[in-house]
C-alpha positions in Angstrom: -18.2 12.6 -12.8 -18.7 8.9 -13.7 -20.7 7.2 -11.0 -19.7 3.8 -9.7 -22.4 1.3 -10.7 -24.5 0.0 -7.9 -23.4 -3.5 -9.0 -19.9 -2.6 -7.8 -21.0 -2.3 -4.2 -22.2 -5.4 -2.4 -24.5 -4.8 0.5 -25.4 -8.4 1.0 -22.7 -9.2 3.5 -24.5 -7.5 6.4 -22.1 -4.5 6.6 -23.5 -1.6 4.6 -21.0 0.4 2.6 -21.3 4.1 3.5 -22.0 6.6 0.7 -18.7 8.3 1.6 -16.9 5.0 0.8 -18.5 4.9 -2.6 -17.5 8.5 -3.2 -13.9 7.7 -2.2 -13.9 4.8 -4.7 -15.2 7.1 -7.5 -12.5 9.8 -6.7 -9.8 7.1 -6.7 -10.9 5.8 -10.1 -11.1 9.3 -11.5 -7.6 10.1 -10.4 -6.3 6.7 -11.7 -8.4 6.2 -14.8 -6.1 3.6 -16.4 -5.6 1.6 -13.2 -7.0 -1.9 -12.7 -9.7 -0.6 -10.3 -11.0 1.9 -12.8 -10.8 -0.4 -15.8 -12.0 -3.7 -14.2 -14.6 -2.2 -11.8 -14.2 -4.5 -8.8 -16.8 -4.8 -6.1 -16.5 -3.0 -2.7 -17.3 -4.7 0.6 -17.0 -3.7 4.1 -15.9 -6.3 6.6 -15.7 -5.1 10.2 -13.3 -2.1 10.2 -11.8 -3.0 6.9 -12.7 -2.6 3.3 -12.4 -5.3 0.7 -12.1 -4.7 -3.1 -12.8 -7.9 -5.0 -12.7 -8.9 -8.6 -14.2 -12.4 -9.0 -16.6 -14.8 -7.2 -14.7 -14.9 -3.9 -11.4 -14.0 -2.2 -10.1 -17.5 -2.9 -11.1 -17.5 -6.6 -10.5 -13.8 -7.4 -8.2 -10.9 -6.9 -8.7 -8.9 -3.7 -7.3 -6.0 -1.8 -7.8 -5.2 1.9 -7.3 -2.1 3.9 -8.6 0.1 6.7 -9.6 2.8 4.1 -11.1 2.6 0.7 -7.9 4.0 -1.0 -5.7 1.5 0.9 -7.9 -1.4 -0.2 -7.9 -0.1 -3.8 -4.1 0.2 -3.8 -3.7 -3.3 -2.3 -6.1 -4.6 -5.0 -4.1 -3.0 -7.8 -0.9 -4.4 -6.4 -2.4 -7.9 -6.3 -3.9 -7.5 -9.8 -0.5 -6.4 -11.3 1.3 -9.2 -9.4 -1.0 -11.7 -11.1 0.1 -10.5 -14.5 3.8 -10.8 -13.9 5.7 -14.1 -13.8 7.7 -14.8 -10.7 11.3 -13.6 -11.0 12.7 -17.1 -10.8 10.7 -18.1 -13.8 11.8 -15.2 -16.0 13.3 -16.3 -19.3 17.0 -15.7 -19.5 18.4 -16.7 -22.9 21.9 -18.3 -22.8 24.8 -16.0 -23.5 26.4 -16.5 -26.8 30.2 -16.1 -27.0 31.6 -15.0 -30.3 35.3 -15.7 -31.1 
């Protein structure tokens, strides 16, 4: 089993991340080895009753996912990560149709 690096878990926000949460993140990354969370290794925070998965300096400057459970926060993070890679549908390139006579 690949252990999640201690740098991925931020305990400086006053809410300690339980060991079970770290284990859940490890299991999630093992079952989704090519997903953004496993590849990019975001940090895990606990804020009140919610978990935050963050890639970047802050929520405003990075990509974040929020959820009541670690897997929910990881799924939300991955959705946001993939959303950032795709252009909005109204900006997609649609070449003009050519008519041949």
